[in-house]
mmCIF file of the N, C-alpha and C atoms, coordinates in Angstrom:
data_MODEL
# 
_entry.id   MODEL 
# 
loop_
_atom_site.group_PDB 
_atom_site.id 
_atom_site.type_symbol 
_atom_site.label_atom_id 
_atom_site.label_alt_id 
_atom_site.label_comp_id 
_atom_site.label_asym_id 
_atom_site.label_entity_id 
_atom_site.label_seq_id 
_atom_site.pdbx_PDB_ins_code 
_atom_site.Cartn_x 
_atom_site.Cartn_y 
_atom_site.Cartn_z 
_atom_site.occupancy 
_atom_site.B_iso_or_equiv 
_atom_site.pdbx_formal_charge 
_atom_site.auth_seq_id 
_atom_site.auth_comp_id 
_atom_site.auth_asym_id 
_atom_site.auth_atom_id 
_atom_site.pdbx_PDB_model_num 
ATOM 1   N N  . MET A 1 1  ? 0.909   -1.336 0.319  1.00 0.00 ? 1  MET A N  1 
ATOM 2   C CA . MET A 1 1  ? 0.166   0.080  -0.108 1.00 0.00 ? 1  MET A CA 1 
ATOM 3   C C  . MET A 1 1  ? 0.883   1.300  -0.161 1.00 0.00 ? 1  MET A C  1 
ATOM 4   N N  . ASN A 1 2  ? 0.581   2.397  -0.740 1.00 0.00 ? 2  ASN A N  1 
ATOM 5   C CA . ASN A 1 2  ? 1.245   3.471  -0.856 1.00 0.00 ? 2  ASN A CA 1 
ATOM 6   C C  . ASN A 1 2  ? 0.825   4.476  0.558  1.00 0.00 ? 2  ASN A C  1 
ATOM 7   N N  . ILE A 1 3  ? 2.013   4.886  1.008  1.00 0.00 ? 3  ILE A N  1 
ATOM 8   C CA . ILE A 1 3  ? 2.080   5.528  2.341  1.00 0.00 ? 3  ILE A CA 1 
ATOM 9   C C  . ILE A 1 3  ? 0.844   6.581  2.160  1.00 0.00 ? 3  ILE A C  1 
ATOM 10  N N  . SER A 1 4  ? 1.226   7.434  1.129  1.00 0.00 ? 4  SER A N  1 
ATOM 11  C CA . SER A 1 4  ? 0.478   8.704  0.893  1.00 0.00 ? 4  SER A CA 1 
ATOM 12  C C  . SER A 1 4  ? -1.140  8.490  0.760  1.00 0.00 ? 4  SER A C  1 
ATOM 13  N N  . SER A 1 5  ? -1.220  6.927  0.503  1.00 0.00 ? 5  SER A N  1 
ATOM 14  C CA . SER A 1 5  ? -2.486  6.934  -0.063 1.00 0.00 ? 5  SER A CA 1 
ATOM 15  C C  . SER A 1 5  ? -3.425  6.464  1.454  1.00 0.00 ? 5  SER A C  1 
ATOM 16  N N  . ALA A 1 6  ? -2.653  5.613  2.421  1.00 0.00 ? 6  ALA A N  1 
ATOM 17  C CA . ALA A 1 6  ? -3.054  5.423  3.481  1.00 0.00 ? 6  ALA A CA 1 
ATOM 18  C C  . ALA A 1 6  ? -3.008  6.566  4.376  1.00 0.00 ? 6  ALA A C  1 
ATOM 19  N N  . LEU A 1 7  ? -2.177  7.453  4.292  1.00 0.00 ? 7  LEU A N  1 
ATOM 20  C CA . LEU A 1 7  ? -2.396  8.994  5.163  1.00 0.00 ? 7  LEU A CA 1 
ATOM 21  C C  . LEU A 1 7  ? -3.599  9.616  4.618  1.00 0.00 ? 7  LEU A C  1 
ATOM 22  N N  . ASN A 1 8  ? -3.971  9.628  3.554  1.00 0.00 ? 8  ASN A N  1 
ATOM 23  C CA . ASN A 1 8  ? -4.902  10.276 2.881  1.00 0.00 ? 8  ASN A CA 1 
ATOM 24  C C  . ASN A 1 8  ? -6.395  9.750  3.245  1.00 0.00 ? 8  ASN A C  1 
ATOM 25  N N  . SER A 1 9  ? -6.233  8.320  3.478  1.00 0.00 ? 9  SER A N  1 
ATOM 26  C CA . SER A 1 9  ? -7.481  7.548  3.973  1.00 0.00 ? 9  SER A CA 1 
ATOM 27  C C  . SER A 1 9  ? -7.793  7.342  5.168  1.00 0.00 ? 9  SER A C  1 
ATOM 28  N N  . GLY A 1 10 ? -6.685  8.009  6.215  1.00 0.00 ? 10 GLY A N  1 
ATOM 29  C CA . GLY A 1 10 ? -6.536  8.277  7.256  1.00 0.00 ? 10 GLY A CA 1 
ATOM 30  C C  . GLY A 1 10 ? -7.063  9.875  7.612  1.00 0.00 ? 10 GLY A C  1 
ATOM 31  N N  . VAL A 1 11 ? -6.786  10.700 6.895  1.00 0.00 ? 11 VAL A N  1 
ATOM 32  C CA . VAL A 1 11 ? -7.413  12.000 7.165  1.00 0.00 ? 11 VAL A CA 1 
ATOM 33  C C  . VAL A 1 11 ? -8.794  12.126 6.585  1.00 0.00 ? 11 VAL A C  1 
ATOM 34  N N  . LEU A 1 12 ? -9.055  11.505 5.621  1.00 0.00 ? 12 LEU A N  1 
ATOM 35  C CA . LEU A 1 12 ? -10.506 11.425 5.031  1.00 0.00 ? 12 LEU A CA 1 
ATOM 36  C C  . LEU A 1 12 ? -11.362 10.866 6.117  1.00 0.00 ? 12 LEU A C  1 
ATOM 37  N N  . GLY A 1 13 ? -10.708 9.626  7.074  1.00 0.00 ? 13 GLY A N  1 
ATOM 38  C CA . GLY A 1 13 ? -11.604 8.997  8.101  1.00 0.00 ? 13 GLY A CA 1 
ATOM 39  C C  . GLY A 1 13 ? -11.804 10.197 9.256  1.00 0.00 ? 13 GLY A C  1 
ATOM 40  N N  . ILE A 1 14 ? -11.021 10.938 9.469  1.00 0.00 ? 14 ILE A N  1 
ATOM 41  C CA . ILE A 1 14 ? -11.091 11.574 10.775 1.00 0.00 ? 14 ILE A CA 1 
ATOM 42  C C  . ILE A 1 14 ? -11.948 12.744 10.355 1.00 0.00 ? 14 ILE A C  1 
ATOM 43  N N  . ASN A 1 15 ? -11.946 13.438 8.869  1.00 0.00 ? 15 ASN A N  1 
ATOM 44  C CA . ASN A 1 15 ? -12.872 14.335 8.345  1.00 0.00 ? 15 ASN A CA 1 
ATOM 45  C C  . ASN A 1 15 ? -14.577 13.819 9.003  1.00 0.00 ? 15 ASN A C  1 
ATOM 46  N N  . ARG A 1 16 ? -14.281 12.601 8.396  1.00 0.00 ? 16 ARG A N  1 
ATOM 47  C CA . ARG A 1 16 ? -15.846 11.906 8.180  1.00 0.00 ? 16 ARG A CA 1 
ATOM 48  C C  . ARG A 1 16 ? -16.316 11.933 9.732  1.00 0.00 ? 16 ARG A C  1 
ATOM 49  N N  . GLY A 1 17 ? -15.720 11.460 10.553 1.00 0.00 ? 17 GLY A N  1 
ATOM 50  C CA . GLY A 1 17 ? -15.685 10.950 12.011 1.00 0.00 ? 17 GLY A CA 1 
ATOM 51  C C  . GLY A 1 17 ? -15.995 12.209 12.786 1.00 0.00 ? 17 GLY A C  1 
ATOM 52  N N  . LEU A 1 18 ? -15.324 13.507 12.487 1.00 0.00 ? 18 LEU A N  1 
ATOM 53  C CA . LEU A 1 18 ? -15.475 14.804 12.732 1.00 0.00 ? 18 LEU A CA 1 
ATOM 54  C C  . LEU A 1 18 ? -17.012 15.521 12.499 1.00 0.00 ? 18 LEU A C  1 
ATOM 55  N N  . ASP A 1 19 ? -17.193 15.206 11.363 1.00 0.00 ? 19 ASP A N  1 
ATOM 56  C CA . ASP A 1 19 ? -18.387 15.659 10.642 1.00 0.00 ? 19 ASP A CA 1 
ATOM 57  C C  . ASP A 1 19 ? -19.777 14.802 11.177 1.00 0.00 ? 19 ASP A C  1 
ATOM 58  N N  . GLY A 1 20 ? -19.659 13.430 11.403 1.00 0.00 ? 20 GLY A N  1 
ATOM 59  C CA . GLY A 1 20 ? -20.529 12.775 12.139 1.00 0.00 ? 20 GLY A CA 1 
ATOM 60  C C  . GLY A 1 20 ? -20.776 12.953 13.426 1.00 0.00 ? 20 GLY A C  1 
ATOM 61  N N  . ALA A 1 21 ? -19.847 13.164 14.036 1.00 0.00 ? 21 ALA A N  1 
ATOM 62  C CA . ALA A 1 21 ? -20.026 13.433 15.527 1.00 0.00 ? 21 ALA A CA 1 
ATOM 63  C C  . ALA A 1 21 ? -20.629 14.952 15.923 1.00 0.00 ? 21 ALA A C  1 
ATOM 64  N N  . GLN A 1 22 ? -20.222 15.876 14.682 1.00 0.00 ? 22 GLN A N  1 
ATOM 65  C CA . GLN A 1 22 ? -20.782 17.169 14.692 1.00 0.00 ? 22 GLN A CA 1 
ATOM 66  C C  . GLN A 1 22 ? -22.523 17.132 14.671 1.00 0.00 ? 22 GLN A C  1 
ATOM 67  N N  . LYS A 1 23 ? -22.876 16.357 13.653 1.00 0.00 ? 23 LYS A N  1 
ATOM 68  C CA . LYS A 1 23 ? -23.963 15.779 13.457 1.00 0.00 ? 23 LYS A CA 1 
ATOM 69  C C  . LYS A 1 23 ? -24.861 15.317 14.711 1.00 0.00 ? 23 LYS A C  1 
ATOM 70  N N  . ALA A 1 24 ? -24.290 14.303 15.194 1.00 0.00 ? 24 ALA A N  1 
ATOM 71  C CA . ALA A 1 24 ? -24.777 13.708 16.352 1.00 0.00 ? 24 ALA A CA 1 
ATOM 72  C C  . ALA A 1 24 ? -25.204 14.495 17.536 1.00 0.00 ? 24 ALA A C  1 
ATOM 73  N N  . ALA A 1 25 ? -24.058 15.446 17.734 1.00 0.00 ? 25 ALA A N  1 
ATOM 74  C CA . ALA A 1 25 ? -24.226 16.483 18.717 1.00 0.00 ? 25 ALA A CA 1 
ATOM 75  C C  . ALA A 1 25 ? -25.136 17.506 18.305 1.00 0.00 ? 25 ALA A C  1 
ATOM 76  N N  . SER A 1 26 ? -25.768 17.773 17.426 1.00 0.00 ? 26 SER A N  1 
ATOM 77  C CA . SER A 1 26 ? -26.317 18.715 16.965 1.00 0.00 ? 26 SER A CA 1 
ATOM 78  C C  . SER A 1 26 ? -27.898 17.964 17.355 1.00 0.00 ? 26 SER A C  1 
ATOM 79  N N  . ASP A 1 27 ? -27.925 16.878 16.823 1.00 0.00 ? 27 ASP A N  1 
ATOM 80  C CA . ASP A 1 27 ? -29.078 16.251 16.876 1.00 0.00 ? 27 ASP A CA 1 
ATOM 81  C C  . ASP A 1 27 ? -29.174 16.013 18.706 1.00 0.00 ? 27 ASP A C  1 
ATOM 82  N N  . ILE A 1 28 ? -28.520 15.686 19.282 1.00 0.00 ? 28 ILE A N  1 
ATOM 83  C CA . ILE A 1 28 ? -28.554 15.345 20.596 1.00 0.00 ? 28 ILE A CA 1 
ATOM 84  C C  . ILE A 1 28 ? -28.975 16.819 21.534 1.00 0.00 ? 28 ILE A C  1 
ATOM 85  N N  . ALA A 1 29 ? -28.565 18.108 21.065 1.00 0.00 ? 29 ALA A N  1 
ATOM 86  C CA . ALA A 1 29 ? -28.881 19.317 21.465 1.00 0.00 ? 29 ALA A CA 1 
ATOM 87  C C  . ALA A 1 29 ? -30.264 19.386 21.172 1.00 0.00 ? 29 ALA A C  1 
ATOM 88  N N  . GLY A 1 30 ? -30.656 19.328 19.591 1.00 0.00 ? 30 GLY A N  1 
ATOM 89  C CA . GLY A 1 30 ? -32.142 19.498 19.650 1.00 0.00 ? 30 GLY A CA 1 
ATOM 90  C C  . GLY A 1 30 ? -33.001 18.582 19.684 1.00 0.00 ? 30 GLY A C  1 
ATOM 91  N N  . ALA A 1 31 ? -32.852 17.526 20.306 1.00 0.00 ? 31 ALA A N  1 
ATOM 92  C CA . ALA A 1 31 ? -33.815 16.378 20.253 1.00 0.00 ? 31 ALA A CA 1 
ATOM 93  C C  . ALA A 1 31 ? -34.725 16.878 21.255 1.00 0.00 ? 31 ALA A C  1 
ATOM 94  N N  . GLY A 1 32 ? -34.697 17.649 22.599 1.00 0.00 ? 32 GLY A N  1 
ATOM 95  C CA . GLY A 1 32 ? -35.965 17.823 23.062 1.00 0.00 ? 32 GLY A CA 1 
ATOM 96  C C  . GLY A 1 32 ? -36.288 18.920 23.140 1.00 0.00 ? 32 GLY A C  1 
ATOM 97  N N  . LYS A 1 33 ? -36.407 19.853 21.634 1.00 0.00 ? 33 LYS A N  1 
ATOM 98  C CA . LYS A 1 33 ? -36.671 20.910 21.589 1.00 0.00 ? 33 LYS A CA 1 
ATOM 99  C C  . LYS A 1 33 ? -37.972 20.689 20.586 1.00 0.00 ? 33 LYS A C  1 
ATOM 100 N N  . THR A 1 34 ? -39.256 21.216 21.200 1.00 0.00 ? 34 THR A N  1 
ATOM 101 C CA . THR A 1 34 ? -40.263 20.726 20.144 1.00 0.00 ? 34 THR A CA 1 
ATOM 102 C C  . THR A 1 34 ? -41.059 22.045 20.167 1.00 0.00 ? 34 THR A C  1 
ATOM 103 N N  . ASP A 1 35 ? -40.369 23.249 20.386 1.00 0.00 ? 35 ASP A N  1 
ATOM 104 C CA . ASP A 1 35 ? -41.163 24.626 20.187 1.00 0.00 ? 35 ASP A CA 1 
ATOM 105 C C  . ASP A 1 35 ? -41.347 24.986 18.819 1.00 0.00 ? 35 ASP A C  1 
ATOM 106 N N  . THR A 1 36 ? -40.115 24.894 18.220 1.00 0.00 ? 36 THR A N  1 
ATOM 107 C CA . THR A 1 36 ? -40.040 25.168 16.672 1.00 0.00 ? 36 THR A CA 1 
ATOM 108 C C  . THR A 1 36 ? -39.683 24.219 15.805 1.00 0.00 ? 36 THR A C  1 
ATOM 109 N N  . PRO A 1 37 ? -40.454 23.916 14.549 1.00 0.00 ? 37 PRO A N  1 
ATOM 110 C CA . PRO A 1 37 ? -39.933 23.014 13.466 1.00 0.00 ? 37 PRO A CA 1 
ATOM 111 C C  . PRO A 1 37 ? -38.457 22.854 13.321 1.00 0.00 ? 37 PRO A C  1 
ATOM 112 N N  . GLU A 1 38 ? -37.975 24.181 12.966 1.00 0.00 ? 38 GLU A N  1 
ATOM 113 C CA . GLU A 1 38 ? -36.241 24.317 13.003 1.00 0.00 ? 38 GLU A CA 1 
ATOM 114 C C  . GLU A 1 38 ? -35.586 23.549 13.915 1.00 0.00 ? 38 GLU A C  1 
ATOM 115 N N  . GLU A 1 39 ? -35.773 23.542 15.266 1.00 0.00 ? 39 GLU A N  1 
ATOM 116 C CA . GLU A 1 39 ? -35.132 22.816 16.049 1.00 0.00 ? 39 GLU A CA 1 
ATOM 117 C C  . GLU A 1 39 ? -35.072 21.416 16.392 1.00 0.00 ? 39 GLU A C  1 
ATOM 118 N N  . VAL A 1 40 ? -36.529 20.853 16.026 1.00 0.00 ? 40 VAL A N  1 
ATOM 119 C CA . VAL A 1 40 ? -37.022 19.347 15.842 1.00 0.00 ? 40 VAL A CA 1 
ATOM 120 C C  . VAL A 1 40 ? -36.015 18.689 15.194 1.00 0.00 ? 40 VAL A C  1 
ATOM 121 N N  . THR A 1 41 ? -35.037 17.905 15.647 1.00 0.00 ? 41 THR A N  1 
ATOM 122 C CA . THR A 1 41 ? -34.407 16.664 14.914 1.00 0.00 ? 41 THR A CA 1 
ATOM 123 C C  . THR A 1 41 ? -35.198 15.429 14.448 1.00 0.00 ? 41 THR A C  1 
ATOM 124 N N  . GLY A 1 42 ? -36.034 15.058 15.302 1.00 0.00 ? 42 GLY A N  1 
ATOM 125 C CA . GLY A 1 42 ? -37.047 13.894 14.889 1.00 0.00 ? 42 GLY A CA 1 
ATOM 126 C C  . GLY A 1 42 ? -36.095 12.520 15.264 1.00 0.00 ? 42 GLY A C  1 
ATOM 127 N N  . ARG A 1 43 ? -35.113 12.780 16.090 1.00 0.00 ? 43 ARG A N  1 
ATOM 128 C CA . ARG A 1 43 ? -34.079 11.626 16.458 1.00 0.00 ? 43 ARG A CA 1 
ATOM 129 C C  . ARG A 1 43 ? -34.476 11.336 17.905 1.00 0.00 ? 43 ARG A C  1 
ATOM 130 N N  . ASP A 1 44 ? -34.213 10.101 18.105 1.00 0.00 ? 44 ASP A N  1 
ATOM 131 C CA . ASP A 1 44 ? -34.014 9.538  19.513 1.00 0.00 ? 44 ASP A CA 1 
ATOM 132 C C  . ASP A 1 44 ? -32.624 10.220 20.051 1.00 0.00 ? 44 ASP A C  1 
ATOM 133 N N  . VAL A 1 45 ? -32.577 10.605 21.534 1.00 0.00 ? 45 VAL A N  1 
ATOM 134 C CA . VAL A 1 45 ? -31.588 11.054 21.952 1.00 0.00 ? 45 VAL A CA 1 
ATOM 135 C C  . VAL A 1 45 ? -30.438 9.617  22.012 1.00 0.00 ? 45 VAL A C  1 
ATOM 136 N N  . ASN A 1 46 ? -30.990 8.680  22.678 1.00 0.00 ? 46 ASN A N  1 
ATOM 137 C CA . ASN A 1 46 ? -30.288 7.593  22.664 1.00 0.00 ? 46 ASN A CA 1 
ATOM 138 C C  . ASN A 1 46 ? -29.639 7.051  21.460 1.00 0.00 ? 46 ASN A C  1 
ATOM 139 N N  . GLU A 1 47 ? -30.300 6.887  20.205 1.00 0.00 ? 47 GLU A N  1 
ATOM 140 C CA . GLU A 1 47 ? -29.802 6.711  18.878 1.00 0.00 ? 47 GLU A CA 1 
ATOM 141 C C  . GLU A 1 47 ? -28.755 7.826  18.377 1.00 0.00 ? 47 GLU A C  1 
ATOM 142 N N  . ALA A 1 48 ? -28.847 9.235  18.919 1.00 0.00 ? 48 ALA A N  1 
ATOM 143 C CA . ALA A 1 48 ? -27.924 10.048 18.557 1.00 0.00 ? 48 ALA A CA 1 
ATOM 144 C C  . ALA A 1 48 ? -26.808 10.278 19.578 1.00 0.00 ? 48 ALA A C  1 
ATOM 145 N N  . LEU A 1 49 ? -26.922 9.471  20.970 1.00 0.00 ? 49 LEU A N  1 
ATOM 146 C CA . LEU A 1 49 ? -25.359 9.350  21.542 1.00 0.00 ? 49 LEU A CA 1 
ATOM 147 C C  . LEU A 1 49 ? -24.801 8.229  21.048 1.00 0.00 ? 49 LEU A C  1 
ATOM 148 N N  . THR A 1 50 ? -25.507 7.147  20.425 1.00 0.00 ? 50 THR A N  1 
ATOM 149 C CA . THR A 1 50 ? -24.737 5.998  19.842 1.00 0.00 ? 50 THR A CA 1 
ATOM 150 C C  . THR A 1 50 ? -24.120 6.388  18.717 1.00 0.00 ? 50 THR A C  1 
ATOM 151 N N  . ASP A 1 51 ? -24.755 7.184  17.993 1.00 0.00 ? 51 ASP A N  1 
ATOM 152 C CA . ASP A 1 51 ? -23.932 7.727  16.708 1.00 0.00 ? 51 ASP A CA 1 
ATOM 153 C C  . ASP A 1 51 ? -22.643 8.634  17.052 1.00 0.00 ? 51 ASP A C  1 
ATOM 154 N N  . LEU A 1 52 ? -22.832 9.202  18.220 1.00 0.00 ? 52 LEU A N  1 
ATOM 155 C CA . LEU A 1 52 ? -21.648 10.154 18.716 1.00 0.00 ? 52 LEU A CA 1 
ATOM 156 C C  . LEU A 1 52 ? -20.701 9.275  19.050 1.00 0.00 ? 52 LEU A C  1 
ATOM 157 N N  . VAL A 1 53 ? -20.791 8.342  19.972 1.00 0.00 ? 53 VAL A N  1 
ATOM 158 C CA . VAL A 1 53 ? -19.676 6.947  20.454 1.00 0.00 ? 53 VAL A CA 1 
ATOM 159 C C  . VAL A 1 53 ? -18.979 6.225  18.953 1.00 0.00 ? 53 VAL A C  1 
ATOM 160 N N  . VAL A 1 54 ? -20.157 6.379  18.035 1.00 0.00 ? 54 VAL A N  1 
ATOM 161 C CA . VAL A 1 54 ? -19.486 5.621  16.727 1.00 0.00 ? 54 VAL A CA 1 
ATOM 162 C C  . VAL A 1 54 ? -18.375 6.279  16.210 1.00 0.00 ? 54 VAL A C  1 
ATOM 163 N N  . GLU A 1 55 ? -19.033 7.599  15.951 1.00 0.00 ? 55 GLU A N  1 
ATOM 164 C CA . GLU A 1 55 ? -18.232 8.568  15.113 1.00 0.00 ? 55 GLU A CA 1 
ATOM 165 C C  . GLU A 1 55 ? -16.879 8.689  16.012 1.00 0.00 ? 55 GLU A C  1 
ATOM 166 N N  . LYS A 1 56 ? -16.904 9.134  17.276 1.00 0.00 ? 56 LYS A N  1 
ATOM 167 C CA . LYS A 1 56 ? -15.673 9.036  17.851 1.00 0.00 ? 56 LYS A CA 1 
ATOM 168 C C  . LYS A 1 56 ? -14.990 7.996  18.024 1.00 0.00 ? 56 LYS A C  1 
ATOM 169 N N  . ASN A 1 57 ? -15.236 6.919  17.895 1.00 0.00 ? 57 ASN A N  1 
ATOM 170 C CA . ASN A 1 57 ? -14.622 5.706  17.771 1.00 0.00 ? 57 ASN A CA 1 
ATOM 171 C C  . ASN A 1 57 ? -13.889 5.560  16.165 1.00 0.00 ? 57 ASN A C  1 
ATOM 172 N N  . ALA A 1 58 ? -14.626 5.787  15.075 1.00 0.00 ? 58 ALA A N  1 
ATOM 173 C CA . ALA A 1 58 ? -14.227 6.114  13.876 1.00 0.00 ? 58 ALA A CA 1 
ATOM 174 C C  . ALA A 1 58 ? -13.016 6.923  13.627 1.00 0.00 ? 58 ALA A C  1 
ATOM 175 N N  . ALA A 1 59 ? -13.227 8.361  14.139 1.00 0.00 ? 59 ALA A N  1 
ATOM 176 C CA . ALA A 1 59 ? -12.101 9.507  14.344 1.00 0.00 ? 59 ALA A CA 1 
ATOM 177 C C  . ALA A 1 59 ? -10.786 8.732  14.937 1.00 0.00 ? 59 ALA A C  1 
ATOM 178 N N  . ALA A 1 60 ? -11.011 8.065  16.039 1.00 0.00 ? 60 ALA A N  1 
ATOM 179 C CA . ALA A 1 60 ? -9.796  7.450  17.032 1.00 0.00 ? 60 ALA A CA 1 
ATOM 180 C C  . ALA A 1 60 ? -9.073  6.437  16.167 1.00 0.00 ? 60 ALA A C  1 
ATOM 181 N N  . ALA A 1 61 ? -9.814  5.748  15.493 1.00 0.00 ? 61 ALA A N  1 
ATOM 182 C CA . ALA A 1 61 ? -9.176  4.599  14.202 1.00 0.00 ? 61 ALA A CA 1 
ATOM 183 C C  . ALA A 1 61 ? -8.531  5.281  13.258 1.00 0.00 ? 61 ALA A C  1 
ATOM 184 N N  . SER A 1 62 ? -9.331  6.252  12.488 1.00 0.00 ? 62 SER A N  1 
ATOM 185 C CA . SER A 1 62 ? -8.191  7.041  11.441 1.00 0.00 ? 62 SER A CA 1 
ATOM 186 C C  . SER A 1 62 ? -7.052  7.772  12.345 1.00 0.00 ? 62 SER A C  1 
ATOM 187 N N  . THR A 1 63 ? -7.176  8.219  13.504 1.00 0.00 ? 63 THR A N  1 
ATOM 188 C CA . THR A 1 63 ? -6.054  8.784  13.999 1.00 0.00 ? 63 THR A CA 1 
ATOM 189 C C  . THR A 1 63 ? -4.845  7.801  14.134 1.00 0.00 ? 63 THR A C  1 
ATOM 190 N N  . LYS A 1 64 ? -5.121  6.597  14.104 1.00 0.00 ? 64 LYS A N  1 
ATOM 191 C CA . LYS A 1 64 ? -4.169  5.424  14.686 1.00 0.00 ? 64 LYS A CA 1 
ATOM 192 C C  . LYS A 1 64 ? -3.272  5.295  13.138 1.00 0.00 ? 64 LYS A C  1 
ATOM 193 N N  . VAL A 1 65 ? -4.597  4.911  11.941 1.00 0.00 ? 65 VAL A N  1 
ATOM 194 C CA . VAL A 1 65 ? -3.859  5.061  10.654 1.00 0.00 ? 65 VAL A CA 1 
ATOM 195 C C  . VAL A 1 65 ? -2.974  6.007  10.413 1.00 0.00 ? 65 VAL A C  1 
ATOM 196 N N  . VAL A 1 66 ? -3.291  7.365  10.830 1.00 0.00 ? 66 VAL A N  1 
ATOM 197 C CA . VAL A 1 66 ? -2.549  8.567  10.162 1.00 0.00 ? 66 VAL A CA 1 
ATOM 198 C C  . VAL A 1 66 ? -0.889  8.378  11.253 1.00 0.00 ? 66 VAL A C  1 
ATOM 199 N N  . GLN A 1 67 ? -1.243  8.081  12.229 1.00 0.00 ? 67 GLN A N  1 
ATOM 200 C CA . GLN A 1 67 ? 0.134   7.838  12.849 1.00 0.00 ? 67 GLN A CA 1 
ATOM 201 C C  . GLN A 1 67 ? 0.899   6.829  12.632 1.00 0.00 ? 67 GLN A C  1 
ATOM 202 N N  . SER A 1 68 ? 0.099   5.742  12.120 1.00 0.00 ? 68 SER A N  1 
ATOM 203 C CA . SER A 1 68 ? 1.065   4.477  11.629 1.00 0.00 ? 68 SER A CA 1 
ATOM 204 C C  . SER A 1 68 ? 1.724   4.866  10.300 1.00 0.00 ? 68 SER A C  1 
ATOM 205 N N  . ALA A 1 69 ? 1.052   5.859  9.259  1.00 0.00 ? 69 ALA A N  1 
ATOM 206 C CA . ALA A 1 69 ? 1.310   6.074  8.328  1.00 0.00 ? 69 ALA A CA 1 
ATOM 207 C C  . ALA A 1 69 ? 2.801   6.987  8.760  1.00 0.00 ? 69 ALA A C  1 
ATOM 208 N N  . GLU A 1 70 ? 2.663   7.975  9.246  1.00 0.00 ? 70 GLU A N  1 
ATOM 209 C CA . GLU A 1 70 ? 3.536   8.832  9.884  1.00 0.00 ? 70 GLU A CA 1 
ATOM 210 C C  . GLU A 1 70 ? 4.930   8.192  10.114 1.00 0.00 ? 70 GLU A C  1 
ATOM 211 N N  . GLU A 1 71 ? 4.505   7.195  11.324 1.00 0.00 ? 71 GLU A N  1 
ATOM 212 C CA . GLU A 1 71 ? 5.790   6.372  11.607 1.00 0.00 ? 71 GLU A CA 1 
ATOM 213 C C  . GLU A 1 71 ? 6.696   5.538  10.596 1.00 0.00 ? 71 GLU A C  1 
ATOM 214 N N  . THR A 1 72 ? 5.927   5.068  9.599  1.00 0.00 ? 72 THR A N  1 
ATOM 215 C CA . THR A 1 72 ? 6.527   4.272  8.524  1.00 0.00 ? 72 THR A CA 1 
ATOM 216 C C  . THR A 1 72 ? 7.082   5.421  7.599  1.00 0.00 ? 72 THR A C  1 
ATOM 217 N N  . LEU A 1 73 ? 6.759   6.492  7.353  1.00 0.00 ? 73 LEU A N  1 
ATOM 218 C CA . LEU A 1 73 ? 7.239   7.345  6.408  1.00 0.00 ? 73 LEU A CA 1 
ATOM 219 C C  . LEU A 1 73 ? 8.538   7.719  7.072  1.00 0.00 ? 73 LEU A C  1 
ATOM 220 N N  . GLY A 1 74 ? 8.495   8.139  8.053  1.00 0.00 ? 74 GLY A N  1 
ATOM 221 C CA . GLY A 1 74 ? 9.663   8.754  9.239  1.00 0.00 ? 74 GLY A CA 1 
ATOM 222 C C  . GLY A 1 74 ? 10.600  7.683  8.811  1.00 0.00 ? 74 GLY A C  1 
ATOM 223 N N  . ALA A 1 75 ? 10.488  6.317  9.176  1.00 0.00 ? 75 ALA A N  1 
ATOM 224 C CA . ALA A 1 75 ? 11.471  5.213  9.223  1.00 0.00 ? 75 ALA A CA 1 
ATOM 225 C C  . ALA A 1 75 ? 11.802  5.131  7.914  1.00 0.00 ? 75 ALA A C  1 
ATOM 226 N N  . LEU A 1 76 ? 11.198  5.332  6.833  1.00 0.00 ? 76 LEU A N  1 
ATOM 227 C CA . LEU A 1 76 ? 11.620  5.151  5.437  1.00 0.00 ? 76 LEU A CA 1 
ATOM 228 C C  . LEU A 1 76 ? 12.778  6.364  5.100  1.00 0.00 ? 76 LEU A C  1 
ATOM 229 N N  . ILE A 1 77 ? 12.242  7.493  5.732  1.00 0.00 ? 77 ILE A N  1 
ATOM 230 C CA . ILE A 1 77 ? 13.263  8.665  5.263  1.00 0.00 ? 77 ILE A CA 1 
ATOM 231 C C  . ILE A 1 77 ? 14.603  8.598  6.229  1.00 0.00 ? 77 ILE A C  1 
ATOM 232 N N  . ASP A 1 78 ? 14.451  7.692  7.322  1.00 0.00 ? 78 ASP A N  1 
ATOM 233 C CA . ASP A 1 78 ? 15.630  7.501  8.193  1.00 0.00 ? 78 ASP A CA 1 
ATOM 234 C C  . ASP A 1 78 ? 16.386  6.273  7.543  1.00 0.00 ? 78 ASP A C  1 
ATOM 235 N N  . VAL A 1 79 ? 15.837  5.367  6.897  1.00 0.00 ? 79 VAL A N  1 
ATOM 236 C CA . VAL A 1 79 ? 16.799  4.700  6.018  1.00 0.00 ? 79 VAL A CA 1 
ATOM 237 C C  . VAL A 1 79 ? 17.461  5.162  4.762  1.00 0.00 ? 79 VAL A C  1 
ATOM 238 N N  . ARG A 1 80 ? 16.441  6.040  4.061  1.00 0.00 ? 80 ARG A N  1 
ATOM 239 C CA . ARG A 1 80 ? 17.170  6.487  2.932  1.00 0.00 ? 80 ARG A CA 1 
ATOM 240 C C  . ARG A 1 80 ? 18.065  7.594  3.542  1.00 0.00 ? 80 ARG A C  1 
ATOM 241 N N  . VAL A 1 81 ? 18.388  8.236  4.431  1.00 0.00 ? 81 VAL A N  1 
ATOM 242 C CA . VAL A 1 81 ? 19.010  9.182  5.013  1.00 0.00 ? 81 VAL A CA 1 
ATOM 243 C C  . VAL A 1 81 ? 20.568  8.356  5.527  1.00 0.00 ? 81 VAL A C  1 
# 
């Protein structure tokens, strides 16, 4: 596997995880508000909390991918020098 491909995949995963976590947090914040249609999310709080945990774990896993790619790239540079 190409190091830059792994690095790009890791960064993309981090961004997706952060976007998903932001959406879940927004759903949690608006779940109990029924005063105006704009504030209603239509989602169960427990479902949104579960999504938040899943997205957190996805971002953490992608962070490990980026760290591994960075370590591998560093080792390859050390070997070349």
